[in-house]
BASE-948415 format. One line per field, with one value per residue (C-alpha): x, y, z; residue number from 1. Coordinates in steps of 0.02 Angstrom, whole numbers, plus 32768, in hexadecimal, padded with zeros to 4 digits. Last residue first. Layout:
REM BASE-948415
c1: c(X / ...)
c2: c(Y / ...)
c3: c(Z / ...)
num: c(NUM / ...)
***
This chain:
REM BASE-948415
c1: c(818C / 811C / 815E / 8162 / 80AB / 807F / 80D6 / 8087 / 7FD9 / 7FEE / 8013 / 7FAA / 7F04 / 7F18 / 7E5F / 7E71 / 7DD9 / 7D34 / 7CC2 / 7C4F / 7CD0 / 7CE8 / 7C53 / 7CA3 / 7CC0 / 7D5A / 7E13 / 7E8E / 7E0E / 7DCD / 7E6D / 7ED4 / 7F28 / 7FAB / 8037 / 809E / 814F / 81AA / 81F5 / 822E / 8209 / 826F / 81EF / 81CE / 8155 / 80F9 / 80C7 / 806F / 801E / 7FDA / 7F8E / 7F43 / 7EF5 / 7EAC / 7E61 / 7E0F / 7D8A / 7D69 / 7DF7 / 7E7B / 7F01 / 7F65 / 801E / 8063 / 80F8 / 8199 / 816C / 811D / 80A3 / 807C / 804C / 7FFA / 7F53 / 7FA7 / 7FF5 / 7F48 / 7F53 / 7FF1 / 7F88 / 7FA4 / 7F03 / 7EA5 / 7EBE / 7E5D / 7EA0 / 7E59 / 7E97 / 7E31 / 7EC3 / 7ED0 / 7E87 / 7F16 / 7F99 / 7F4A / 7F34 / 7FE8 / 802A / 7FC3 / 7FEF / 80A6 / 80A2 / 8046 / 80C7 / 8078 / 803B / 7FAA / 7F3E / 7EA7 / 7E79 / 7DE0 / 7D33 / 7D19 / 7CD7 / 7D2E / 7D26 / 7CF4 / 7D6E / 7DF9 / 7DC7 / 7DD6 / 7E90 / 7F34 / 7F21 / 7FCA / 8030 / 80CE / 810F / 81BA / 8211 / 82C6 / 8306 / 8384 / 83B7 / 83F2 / 83A3 / 8306 / 82DE / 82FF / 8292 / 8204 / 8207 / 8214 / 817B / 8122 / 8133 / 80E7 / 8060 / 801F / 800E / 7F7C / 7F25 / 7F9E / 7F4B / 7F98 / 804C / 80C1 / 814A / 81FF / 8265 / 830F / 82E2 / 82E2 / 8255 / 8258 / 81C1 / 815B / 80D7 / 8030 / 7FCB / 8035 / 80A9 / 8082 / 80EE / 805D / 800A / 7F92 / 7FCF / 8006 / 8064 / 80FA / 813F / 819C / 8194 / 821E / 8236 / 82C8 / 82AB / 8325 / 82CB / 82E1 / 824E / 827D / 81C7 / 81E2 / 8246 / 81BD / 8139 / 818B / 81B0 / 80FD / 80BA / 8122 / 80F0 / 8037 / 804B / 8096 / 7FF7 / 7F91 / 7FE5 / 7F49 / 7EE8 / 7EF7 / 7E8D / 7DEB / 7DA7 / 7DD8 / 7D4B / 7D02 / 7D38 / 7DF0 / 7E65 / 7EB7 / 7F2F / 7F66 / 7EED / 7EDD / 7F3D / 7F7E / 8009 / 8032 / 809E / 8084 / 80DB / 816B / 81A5 / 823D / 825C / 8304 / 830B / 839A / 83F1 / 843B / 8403 / 8477 / 8412 / 83FD / 8382 / 839F / 831D / 833B / 82CE / 82D4 / 8268 / 825E / 8223 / 81CA / 81D8 / 8135 / 8115 / 80B5 / 80A3 / 8142 / 8118 / 80DE / 816F / 81ED / 81B8 / 81BC / 8268 / 82C2 / 836A / 83EE / 8417 / 8360 / 8337 / 83C9 / 838A / 82D5 / 82F5 / 833A / 831D / 837F / 833D / 838A / 8321 / 8321 / 827F / 82A0 / 831D / 82B2 / 8218 / 826D / 82B1 / 820C / 81A8 / 8221 / 820A / 814E / 8149 / 81BA / 813D / 80A7 / 8040 / 800B / 7FBC / 7F85 / 7F13 / 7F35 / 7ED1 / 7F54 / 7FE6 / 7F80 / 7F30 / 7FE2 / 8022 / 7F88 / 7FB0 / 8063 / 8027 / 7FA1 / 801F / 8095 / 8009 / 7FD7 / 808C / 808D / 7FF0 / 803F / 80DC / 806F / 8009 / 8043 / 7FC7 / 7F47 / 7EF7 / 7EBF / 7F22 / 7F37 / 7F3A / 7F8A / 7F6F / 7FE5 / 8023 / 7F6D / 7F52 / 7EDB / 7E6F / 7E44 / 7E56 / 7DBB / 7DEA / 7DC1 / 7E12 / 7DF8 / 7E8C / 7EAE / 7DF7 / 7E0A / 7E25 / 7E75 / 7E69 / 7E04 / 7E9F / 7EE8 / 7E56 / 7E58 / 7F11 / 7EF2 / 7E5F / 7EB4 / 7F53 / 7EE9 / 7E92 / 7F38 / 7F7A / 7EEE / 7E50 / 7DFD / 7E24 / 7DCC / 7E3A / 7DF4 / 7E3B / 7E57 / 7E5D / 7EAD / 7EA9 / 7DEC / 7D7A / 7CBF / 7CD4 / 7D31 / 7C96 / 7C90 / 7D47 / 7D83 / 7CE5 / 7CE8 / 7DA1 / 7D78 / 7CF2 / 7D5D / 7DF1 / 7D80 / 7D2D / 7DD6 / 7E1D / 7D86 / 7CFE / 7C81 / 7BE0 / 7BD2 / 7C5B / 7BF4 / 7C54 / 7C29 / 7C6E / 7C7F / 7CA1 / 7CF1 / 7CD1 / 7C8A / 7C0A / 7BDC / 7B8D / 7B9C / 7B5C / 7B9E / 7B5D / 7BBA / 7BA7 / 7B26 / 7B71 / 7AC8 / 7AA1 / 79FE / 7997 / 7A31 / 7A30 / 7ACB / 7B0F / 7BA1 / 7C04 / 7CA8 / 7C57 / 7BB4 / 7B4F / 7AA2 / 7A59 / 79A1 / 79CE / 795D / 79EB / 7A50 / 7B03 / 7B77 / 7C2F / 7C5D / 7CF4 / 7D02 / 7D53 / 7D6F / 7D80 / 7DD3 / 7E01 / 7E5E / 7E8A / 7E3A / 7E2F / 7E99 / 7F3A / 7F60 / 7FE2 / 801C / 8021 / 804D / 8000)
c2: c(8067 / 80AD / 804A / 7FAA / 7FB9 / 7FEC / 7F53 / 7EDA / 7F21 / 7F2B / 7E72 / 7E3F / 7E19 / 7DEB / 7DBC / 7D0E / 7CAD / 7C61 / 7C3A / 7CA1 / 7D28 / 7DE5 / 7E0A / 7DC3 / 7D1E / 7CEE / 7CCD / 7D30 / 7D7D / 7CF4 / 7C90 / 7D2D / 7D05 / 7D8D / 7D72 / 7E03 / 7E05 / 7E9C / 7E69 / 7DBB / 7D44 / 7CBA / 7CBA / 7BFF / 7BFC / 7C8F / 7C1A / 7BA4 / 7C38 / 7C71 / 7BC5 / 7BCA / 7C72 / 7C3D / 7BA1 / 7BFA / 7B71 / 7AC2 / 7A78 / 79FE / 7A7C / 7A64 / 7A60 / 7A1E / 7A64 / 7A2B / 7975 / 78E3 / 7936 / 79C6 / 7A7B / 7AD5 / 7B04 / 7B24 / 7BC1 / 7C12 / 7C64 / 7CB6 / 7D39 / 7D4D / 7DAC / 7DD1 / 7E6F / 7EAB / 7EBC / 7F11 / 7F13 / 7FAA / 8016 / 8092 / 8016 / 7F9E / 8024 / 805B / 7FA8 / 7F77 / 8017 / 8004 / 7F4D / 7F73 / 7FFB / 7F89 / 7EFD / 7E64 / 7E29 / 7DC9 / 7E0F / 7DB2 / 7DE0 / 7E44 / 7E3E / 7D88 / 7D45 / 7D91 / 7D0C / 7C71 / 7CA4 / 7CB0 / 7C03 / 7BBB / 7BCA / 7BF0 / 7C49 / 7C92 / 7D2F / 7D45 / 7DF1 / 7E0C / 7EAF / 7ECE / 7E3E / 7DC0 / 7D6B / 7CBB / 7C93 / 7CFD / 7CC9 / 7C0F / 7C0E / 7C6B / 7BF7 / 7B5C / 7B90 / 7BC8 / 7B19 / 7ACE / 7B55 / 7B27 / 7A70 / 7A71 / 79F4 / 796F / 7979 / 794F / 794F / 7961 / 79DF / 79D9 / 7A78 / 7A85 / 7B2A / 7AD2 / 7A62 / 79AE / 793D / 78D5 / 786E / 785E / 7881 / 783F / 7888 / 784F / 77C5 / 774E / 77E2 / 7871 / 791D / 79C1 / 7A16 / 7A7F / 7B30 / 7B89 / 7C42 / 7CAA / 7D66 / 7DD6 / 7E8F / 7F21 / 7FC8 / 805D / 8029 / 800A / 8013 / 7F78 / 7F24 / 7F40 / 7F0C / 7E67 / 7E3F / 7E6B / 7DF7 / 7D65 / 7D8A / 7D92 / 7CEE / 7C9D / 7CCE / 7C93 / 7BE7 / 7B93 / 7BD0 / 7B28 / 7AEF / 7B27 / 7A7D / 7A39 / 7A9A / 7A0B / 7963 / 798F / 78FD / 78E3 / 7877 / 7915 / 79A7 / 79A1 / 7A46 / 7A81 / 7AFC / 7B15 / 7BB2 / 7C08 / 7CB1 / 7CF5 / 7DA9 / 7DF9 / 7EB4 / 7F0A / 7FC7 / 802A / 80A2 / 8105 / 80CC / 80B0 / 809B / 7FEF / 7FB8 / 7F09 / 7E81 / 7DCF / 7D38 / 7C8A / 7BFE / 7B56 / 7AE0 / 7A3D / 79B6 / 7988 / 78CC / 78F8 / 789A / 78DC / 7994 / 79C0 / 7966 / 79CB / 7A71 / 7A2D / 79E0 / 7A76 / 7A34 / 7A86 / 79E2 / 79B2 / 7A57 / 7A3F / 7991 / 79C5 / 7A64 / 7B06 / 7B99 / 7C3C / 7CDB / 7D87 / 7E21 / 7E93 / 7E9A / 7E24 / 7DAF / 7DA5 / 7D82 / 7CF4 / 7CA7 / 7CBB / 7C6F / 7BDD / 7BBC / 7BCD / 7B4E / 7ADD / 7AE0 / 7AB4 / 7B2D / 7ACE / 7A2F / 7A9D / 7B06 / 7BBF / 7C36 / 7C5A / 7C76 / 7CD9 / 7D4C / 7D60 / 7DA6 / 7E16 / 7E5E / 7E87 / 7ED6 / 7F38 / 7F86 / 7FB0 / 8003 / 806C / 80A3 / 80D7 / 813D / 8195 / 81BE / 8200 / 8271 / 8318 / 839D / 83F9 / 8352 / 82E6 / 8245 / 81E1 / 8123 / 80DE / 8034 / 800D / 7F69 / 7F34 / 7EF6 / 7F85 / 7F4F / 7EAD / 7E11 / 7DA7 / 7CF3 / 7C4F / 7BA9 / 7BC6 / 7B90 / 7C2F / 7C62 / 7CCE / 7D69 / 7E01 / 7EA0 / 7EF9 / 7EF8 / 7F79 / 7FF1 / 7FD5 / 8003 / 80A1 / 80D3 / 80A7 / 8107 / 819C / 8194 / 8185 / 8220 / 8293 / 82C2 / 836A / 83AD / 831C / 82AD / 8288 / 81E4 / 81DF / 8138 / 8109 / 8051 / 805F / 802E / 800F / 7F52 / 7F55 / 7F88 / 7EF9 / 7EE8 / 7F9C / 7FE5 / 7F64 / 7F82 / 803B / 8023 / 7FA7 / 801F / 80AD / 803C / 8004 / 80B3 / 8105 / 8171 / 81F0 / 8231 / 81A3 / 817D / 8172 / 815A / 81BE / 815F / 81CB / 8174 / 81E8 / 81F2 / 82A3 / 826D / 81C9 / 81B1 / 812E / 813F / 80EA / 80AE / 805F / 80FA / 817A / 81F9 / 8246 / 81F2 / 81F3 / 825C / 82C6 / 82FE / 82DD / 836A / 8355 / 83E9 / 83B2 / 8382 / 83B3 / 8362 / 83AF / 8430 / 8409 / 83AA / 8318 / 829B / 8310 / 82F8 / 8262 / 8276 / 825A / 8200 / 8223 / 819F / 81D1 / 814E / 8178 / 8210 / 82A3 / 833C / 83BF / 8353 / 83C3 / 83C8 / 830F / 82A6 / 81FA / 8146 / 80A5 / 8000)
c3: c(859E / 8516 / 8481 / 84E8 / 8519 / 8467 / 8420 / 849B / 847B / 83BE / 83AA / 843F / 83EA / 8332 / 832F / 82E5 / 82A8 / 82DC / 8249 / 81DB / 81BB / 81CB / 823C / 82D8 / 8330 / 8392 / 83A7 / 8411 / 8487 / 84F9 / 8511 / 8530 / 85D5 / 85EA / 8668 / 86A9 / 86EF / 8737 / 87DE / 87AC / 883B / 87E7 / 8759 / 875D / 87F0 / 87A1 / 8714 / 878D / 87E6 / 873D / 871F / 87CE / 87A5 / 86FD / 874B / 87DE / 87EF / 87AA / 8813 / 87D4 / 8804 / 8766 / 873B / 87DE / 883E / 8891 / 8877 / 88D5 / 894D / 88D8 / 88FC / 8869 / 88B6 / 895F / 8916 / 8904 / 89B1 / 896E / 8916 / 885B / 883F / 879C / 8737 / 869E / 85EE / 8555 / 84A3 / 846A / 8433 / 84C3 / 8540 / 8520 / 8538 / 85DB / 8618 / 85F4 / 8642 / 86E1 / 86F7 / 86DB / 8760 / 87DA / 87CD / 881E / 8775 / 8728 / 869D / 8656 / 85A4 / 8574 / 8527 / 84F4 / 8598 / 862E / 86B6 / 8654 / 85CB / 864D / 868C / 85DD / 85FB / 85A2 / 84FD / 8525 / 8543 / 85AA / 85D6 / 8624 / 8652 / 8682 / 8616 / 865C / 85B8 / 85E1 / 8689 / 8676 / 85C4 / 85E2 / 867E / 8626 / 858E / 85FB / 865F / 85BF / 8575 / 8614 / 8626 / 857A / 85A6 / 8620 / 85AE / 85EB / 8697 / 873F / 8703 / 8798 / 8776 / 87B1 / 87C1 / 876C / 8716 / 866D / 86AB / 86E5 / 86CC / 8745 / 86EC / 8747 / 86A6 / 8619 / 8594 / 84E5 / 849A / 8476 / 841E / 843B / 8407 / 8458 / 83CA / 83F6 / 83E7 / 8474 / 8444 / 8492 / 847D / 84A8 / 848D / 8498 / 848E / 8419 / 83A9 / 82F4 / 82BB / 824D / 82D8 / 8358 / 82D8 / 82A8 / 835F / 838F / 8309 / 8346 / 83FB / 83CC / 836C / 8407 / 8462 / 83CD / 83D2 / 8417 / 8380 / 8327 / 83BA / 8369 / 833D / 83E8 / 843C / 84A1 / 84E9 / 84EE / 850A / 85B2 / 854D / 84F2 / 84FA / 843D / 8433 / 838C / 8363 / 841B / 8415 / 84BC / 84B8 / 8520 / 8517 / 856A / 856E / 857D / 8595 / 854A / 85C1 / 852F / 8483 / 83ED / 834E / 8300 / 8385 / 83C9 / 83A9 / 83E4 / 83BB / 840A / 83C3 / 841C / 8392 / 83B6 / 8330 / 82DA / 82EE / 838C / 8430 / 8482 / 845F / 850F / 8564 / 84FE / 854B / 85FD / 85E1 / 8596 / 85D4 / 8567 / 850F / 84FB / 84A8 / 842F / 8403 / 83EB / 8388 / 83D0 / 835C / 835E / 830E / 8300 / 82D8 / 8240 / 81DF / 814D / 81A1 / 823D / 81D4 / 8178 / 8218 / 8276 / 81E7 / 81DF / 8299 / 8287 / 81FA / 8261 / 82F2 / 8284 / 821D / 8181 / 81C6 / 8257 / 81E8 / 81C0 / 822C / 82B1 / 823A / 81BC / 823C / 827F / 81DA / 81D0 / 827B / 8248 / 81A5 / 8202 / 827A / 81EB / 8188 / 821E / 8231 / 817A / 8197 / 822C / 81C7 / 8138 / 81A9 / 8163 / 8196 / 8129 / 8100 / 806F / 8087 / 7FE7 / 7FF0 / 7F52 / 7EFF / 7E6F / 7EB8 / 7ECD / 7F7F / 7FA7 / 7F14 / 7F72 / 7F07 / 7EF5 / 7F13 / 7EBF / 7EEC / 7FA6 / 8011 / 8073 / 807C / 8119 / 80B0 / 8101 / 8097 / 811D / 818C / 8113 / 812C / 81E8 / 81F6 / 8192 / 8200 / 82A5 / 827A / 8248 / 82F1 / 834D / 82F3 / 832B / 82CC / 82EC / 823E / 81E7 / 8179 / 80CB / 808D / 7FD1 / 7F78 / 7ED1 / 7EA3 / 7E9C / 7F2B / 7F18 / 7F03 / 7FA9 / 8008 / 8085 / 80B6 / 80A7 / 80F2 / 817F / 81A2 / 81A7 / 822B / 828D / 829A / 82D2 / 8352 / 8396 / 83A4 / 83F5 / 83A5 / 83E2 / 8395 / 8317 / 8299 / 81FA / 8158 / 80BA / 8024 / 7F88 / 7EE2 / 7E64 / 7DA8 / 7DBB / 7E3D / 7E91 / 7F3C / 7FC4 / 8077 / 8112 / 81BA / 824D / 82BC / 8284 / 820E / 81E1 / 813C / 80D9 / 8152 / 8172 / 80BD / 8056 / 7FEB / 7F73 / 7F2F / 7F7E / 8023 / 8073 / 80FE / 80F5 / 816D / 818B / 8229 / 8251 / 8268 / 82D7 / 829F / 82B7 / 828F / 81D9 / 818F / 80D4 / 8066 / 7FB0 / 7F28 / 7E82 / 7E1B / 7E65 / 7DFF / 7E6F / 7F0B / 7F7C / 7FE1 / 7FC7 / 8022 / 7FE6 / 8022 / 7FC8 / 8000)
num: c(477 / 476 / 475 / 474 / 473 / 472 / 471 / 470 / 469 / 468 / 467 / 466 / 465 / 464 / 463 / 462 / 461 / 460 / 459 / 458 / 457 / 456 / 455 / 454 / 453 / 452 / 451 / 450 / 449 / 448 / 447 / 446 / 445 / 444 / 443 / 442 / 441 / 440 / 439 / 438 / 437 / 436 / 435 / 434 / 433 / 432 / 431 / 430 / 429 / 428 / 427 / 426 / 425 / 424 / 423 / 422 / 421 / 420 / 419 / 418 / 417 / 416 / 415 / 414 / 413 / 412 / 411 / 410 / 409 / 408 / 407 / 406 / 405 / 404 / 403 / 402 / 401 / 400 / 399 / 398 / 397 / 396 / 395 / 394 / 393 / 392 / 391 / 390 / 389 / 388 / 387 / 386 / 385 / 384 / 383 / 382 / 381 / 380 / 379 / 378 / 377 / 376 / 375 / 374 / 373 / 372 / 371 / 370 / 369 / 368 / 367 / 366 / 365 / 364 / 363 / 362 / 361 / 360 / 359 / 358 / 357 / 356 / 355 / 354 / 353 / 352 / 351 / 350 / 349 / 348 / 347 / 346 / 345 / 344 / 343 / 342 / 341 / 340 / 339 / 338 / 337 / 336 / 335 / 334 / 333 / 332 / 331 / 330 / 329 / 328 / 327 / 326 / 325 / 324 / 323 / 322 / 321 / 320 / 319 / 318 / 317 / 316 / 315 / 314 / 313 / 312 / 311 / 310 / 309 / 308 / 307 / 306 / 305 / 304 / 303 / 302 / 301 / 300 / 299 / 298 / 297 / 296 / 295 / 294 / 293 / 292 / 291 / 290 / 289 / 288 / 287 / 286 / 285 / 284 / 283 / 282 / 281 / 280 / 279 / 278 / 277 / 276 / 275 / 274 / 273 / 272 / 271 / 270 / 269 / 268 / 267 / 266 / 265 / 264 / 263 / 262 / 261 / 260 / 259 / 258 / 257 / 256 / 255 / 254 / 253 / 252 / 251 / 250 / 249 / 248 / 247 / 246 / 245 / 244 / 243 / 242 / 241 / 240 / 239 / 238 / 237 / 236 / 235 / 234 / 233 / 232 / 231 / 230 / 229 / 228 / 227 / 226 / 225 / 224 / 223 / 222 / 221 / 220 / 219 / 218 / 217 / 216 / 215 / 214 / 213 / 212 / 211 / 210 / 209 / 208 / 207 / 206 / 205 / 204 / 203 / 202 / 201 / 200 / 199 / 198 / 197 / 196 / 195 / 194 / 193 / 192 / 191 / 190 / 189 / 188 / 187 / 186 / 185 / 184 / 183 / 182 / 181 / 180 / 179 / 178 / 177 / 176 / 175 / 174 / 173 / 172 / 171 / 170 / 169 / 168 / 167 / 166 / 165 / 164 / 163 / 162 / 161 / 160 / 159 / 158 / 157 / 156 / 155 / 154 / 153 / 152 / 151 / 150 / 149 / 148 / 147 / 146 / 145 / 144 / 143 / 142 / 141 / 140 / 139 / 138 / 137 / 136 / 135 / 134 / 133 / 132 / 131 / 130 / 129 / 128 / 127 / 126 / 125 / 124 / 123 / 122 / 121 / 120 / 119 / 118 / 117 / 116 / 115 / 114 / 113 / 112 / 111 / 110 / 109 / 108 / 107 / 106 / 105 / 104 / 103 / 102 / 101 / 100 / 99 / 98 / 97 / 96 / 95 / 94 / 93 / 92 / 91 / 90 / 89 / 88 / 87 / 86 / 85 / 84 / 83 / 82 / 81 / 80 / 79 / 78 / 77 / 76 / 75 / 74 / 73 / 72 / 71 / 70 / 69 / 68 / 67 / 66 / 65 / 64 / 63 / 62 / 61 / 60 / 59 / 58 / 57 / 56 / 55 / 54 / 53 / 52 / 51 / 50 / 49 / 48 / 47 / 46 / 45 / 44 / 43 / 42 / 41 / 40 / 39 / 38 / 37 / 36 / 35 / 34 / 33 / 32 / 31 / 30 / 29 / 28 / 27 / 26 / 25 / 24 / 23 / 22 / 21 / 20 / 19 / 18 / 17 / 16 / 15 / 14 / 13 / 12 / 11 / 10 / 9 / 8 / 7 / 6 / 5 / 4 / 3 / 2 / 1)
***
């Protein structure tokens, strides 16, 4: 997508997008633009409405914003226009930017327009190409100010989110651990971050026992993916952030096999996907922060070699783990990911993200992710950045009273409480056990927000949650 700045529409020919705030629907004063008049009875700028008109070989699309607008709603509105009105777009589009708009709103619009190009039909024999993906497509910004840099940032955000839509939505016979390892290597080479991958043998040598246990039942070799981004420019007092994402490419539940919901378990790597997307975006924006990210990728399958309930396994940290439930596998790969990150890289801040528990969905539904941290400043910053872009988080406690849920008679710790209550909290307490009491660690359980239903497809699909959230948090440290 190419971008350009326009001062006027004198010689313009193409599609013109005009955002309109809501006016009184019975007003006798029409909405006017470039010689066009639209009466308020026909279109008043009501949120989620639009009006099309044609004049002088141009297509005008008036887009209702309502009386007030937030980042997520604005992004969704323009994604909808891009996705569902693509037949009205030419390869030359002008976006009219109202005087009262700020940079974040323009970022949201441009990002939404590009997200509207996403097509879930990856394997359909017939596809209708979106005009925005035409090599000659140009988005022109009609504004008195220069917003090109903001528009380009919006494009970069959408590109990272689109990449993760692909990774999460593609089927598990395509996206396996080696596919993700190759994706990381290719993306690192393209955007500028280093990638190291530990396969089965290398993982065994270094002692990633909890990680390897999860992948024992699969013919697809586990891949422990380590990514490092260092800004090209010299930065004084550079901050170092560590990210860990759950990369379970398909989760059958193992021998404690799932009895419901298995169809959607290709999405169990969406936390890892958020970390992959954040690394692409952080490098693309060239943020002045050092970032080390780990995504332990494995497939939790059923086989004669699968790990067993009641097994005792040994983690990278040296602690033993009693397996109560093989479907509590995500926390095992995260435990080794966190331990490896802390021991070998010692970041100042750590955020892990995972589609970890149905309990978090039971608590919050599909509206926000669960946030766990004992660092109040981190909690505040994560929530503020999430609220700003519509990727919400809400805190749950890490009180020591929940420690008993993970105490084992035979091992140092057990992977599941066995109780039907407080599942998200006991999972977070399990992860906390492997953080060596790190003072700035946060855990995000995003099981309810990483994959879901919306107007853009008939079936559940990726949301891209976490890509922008992690990046914005790091950007604003």
